[in-house]
C-alpha positions as a Markdown table, in Angstrom:
| # | Residue | x | y | z |
|---|---|---|---|---|
| 1 | Met | 104.1 | 112.4 | 114.0 |
| 2 | Leu | 102.1 | 112.0 | 110.7 |
| 3 | Met | 99.0 | 110.9 | 112.7 |
| 4 | Met | 99.3 | 113.8 | 115.0 |
| 5 | Ala | 99.7 | 116.2 | 112.1 |
| 6 | Cys | 96.7 | 114.8 | 110.3 |
| 7 | Ala | 94.6 | 115.1 | 113.4 |
| 8 | Arg | 95.8 | 118.7 | 113.9 |
| 9 | Ile | 94.5 | 119.8 | 110.5 |
| 10 | Gly | 91.2 | 118.0 | 110.8 |
| 11 | Ile | 91.8 | 114.9 | 108.7 |
| 12 | Val | 89.6 | 111.9 | 109.6 |
| 13 | Gln | 91.9 | 108.9 | 109.9 |
| 14 | Asn | 91.3 | 105.2 | 109.5 |
| 15 | Pro | 94.6 | 103.4 | 110.0 |
| 16 | Val | 94.9 | 99.9 | 108.6 |
| 17 | Ile | 97.7 | 97.4 | 109.2 |
| 18 | Pro | 100.2 | 96.7 | 106.4 |
| 19 | Met | 99.3 | 93.0 | 106.2 |
| 20 | Leu | 95.8 | 93.9 | 104.7 |
| 21 | Arg | 95.5 | 93.6 | 101.0 |
| 22 | His | 93.1 | 94.5 | 98.2 |
| 23 | Arg | 90.0 | 92.9 | 99.5 |
| 24 | Glu | 90.3 | 94.2 | 103.1 |
| 25 | Val | 91.6 | 97.7 | 102.2 |
| 26 | Gly | 89.0 | 98.0 | 99.5 |
| 27 | Ser | 86.2 | 97.0 | 101.9 |
| 28 | Ile | 87.3 | 99.4 | 104.6 |
| 29 | Ser | 87.8 | 102.2 | 102.1 |
| 30 | Glu | 84.3 | 101.7 | 100.7 |
| 31 | Gln | 82.7 | 101.6 | 104.2 |
| 32 | Leu | 84.4 | 104.8 | 105.3 |
| 33 | Gly | 84.5 | 106.8 | 102.1 |
| 34 | Thr | 88.3 | 106.9 | 102.0 |
| 35 | Arg | 89.7 | 109.3 | 99.4 |
| 36 | Leu | 93.4 | 109.4 | 100.2 |
| 37 | Leu | 95.8 | 106.6 | 101.1 |
| 38 | Leu | 99.2 | 107.4 | 102.8 |
| 39 | Val | 101.4 | 104.3 | 102.4 |
| 40 | Pro | 105.0 | 103.2 | 101.9 |
| 41 | Glu | 105.6 | 102.8 | 98.1 |
| 42 | Arg | 106.9 | 99.2 | 98.7 |
| 43 | Trp | 107.2 | 97.5 | 102.1 |
| 44 | Arg | 108.5 | 94.0 | 102.6 |
| 45 | Gly | 108.1 | 93.2 | 98.9 |
| 46 | Phe | 104.5 | 94.4 | 98.5 |
| 47 | Asp | 103.6 | 97.5 | 96.4 |
| 48 | His | 101.1 | 99.3 | 98.7 |
| 49 | Ala | 101.0 | 102.3 | 96.4 |
| 50 | Ala | 100.0 | 100.2 | 93.4 |
| 51 | Met | 97.3 | 98.5 | 95.5 |
| 52 | Gly | 95.8 | 101.9 | 96.4 |
| 53 | Arg | 95.8 | 103.1 | 92.9 |
| 54 | Glu | 94.2 | 99.8 | 91.7 |
| 55 | Leu | 91.4 | 100.5 | 94.3 |
| 56 | Gly | 90.9 | 104.0 | 92.7 |
| 57 | Leu | 92.2 | 105.9 | 95.7 |
| 58 | Glu | 94.5 | 109.0 | 95.5 |
| 59 | Val | 97.8 | 107.8 | 96.8 |
| 60 | Val | 100.7 | 109.6 | 98.6 |
| 61 | Ala | 103.5 | 107.1 | 98.8 |
| 62 | Phe | 106.6 | 107.3 | 101.0 |
| 63 | Asp | 110.0 | 105.8 | 100.0 |
| 64 | Tyr | 111.2 | 103.6 | 102.9 |
| 65 | Glu | 113.7 | 101.6 | 100.8 |
| 66 | Ser | 116.1 | 104.4 | 99.7 |
| 67 | Pro | 118.8 | 105.6 | 102.1 |
| 68 | Val | 118.0 | 108.7 | 104.0 |
| 69 | Gly | 118.8 | 111.8 | 101.9 |
| 70 | Ala | 118.9 | 109.8 | 98.7 |
| 71 | Thr | 115.6 | 111.3 | 97.5 |
| 72 | Thr | 113.9 | 114.6 | 97.8 |
| 73 | Ala | 110.5 | 113.5 | 96.6 |
| 74 | Leu | 108.6 | 114.4 | 99.8 |
| 75 | Arg | 109.3 | 117.6 | 101.7 |
| 76 | Leu | 107.7 | 119.3 | 104.7 |
| 77 | Pro | 105.1 | 121.9 | 103.7 |
| 78 | Val | 105.8 | 125.5 | 104.0 |
| 79 | Gly | 103.0 | 127.7 | 105.2 |
| 80 | Asp | 101.6 | 130.0 | 107.9 |
| 81 | Pro | 100.6 | 128.1 | 111.1 |
| 82 | Ala | 98.0 | 130.8 | 111.7 |
| 83 | Ser | 96.0 | 129.4 | 108.8 |
| 84 | Leu | 95.4 | 126.1 | 110.6 |
| 85 | Pro | 92.0 | 125.5 | 112.1 |
| 86 | Ser | 91.7 | 125.6 | 115.9 |
| 87 | Pro | 92.6 | 122.3 | 117.6 |
| 88 | Arg | 89.6 | 120.2 | 118.4 |
| 89 | Gly | 89.1 | 119.2 | 122.0 |
| 90 | Pro | 88.2 | 115.8 | 123.2 |
| 91 | Asn | 84.5 | 116.8 | 123.6 |
| 92 | Ser | 84.1 | 118.6 | 120.3 |
| 93 | Gly | 81.9 | 115.9 | 118.8 |
| 94 | Ser | 84.1 | 115.8 | 115.7 |
| 95 | Thr | 85.5 | 112.5 | 114.4 |
| 96 | Thr | 89.2 | 112.3 | 113.8 |
| 97 | Trp | 89.8 | 108.6 | 114.0 |
| 98 | Glu | 87.8 | 105.7 | 112.5 |
| 99 | Arg | 88.6 | 102.1 | 113.7 |
| 100 | Ile | 87.5 | 99.0 | 111.9 |
| 101 | Ala | 87.8 | 95.9 | 114.1 |
C-alpha cells in the first residue's frame, strides 16, 4: 500500500532490501540522490533508522516491534484528495521507480 501511495503522489521510489547496510544503502542513495528513507525503526535486531540518519538522510521510521495499537506515532494524513496531482499513465515519460541491480 505504501508503494502505491508514494507512486500516486509522484514520489520517485528506489526500494532496497533490508539486508543491505551502510555501504550499499549509502552508495545507492548517492547514485540516485535519495533524500528520504522510509524504514522500520528496528528489524531483526538492526537499527535501520539509525543507519539512515548516519548516512545523512531524512528518516521516517515505522515501529514494527510494538503491538498493534500500542503507539500512535504514525497516523494516516488528513487532506483533500482533490489536491493530489493527476495519476501518471504508463506512457507519461515520468520516472516513479528506480531499480539498482
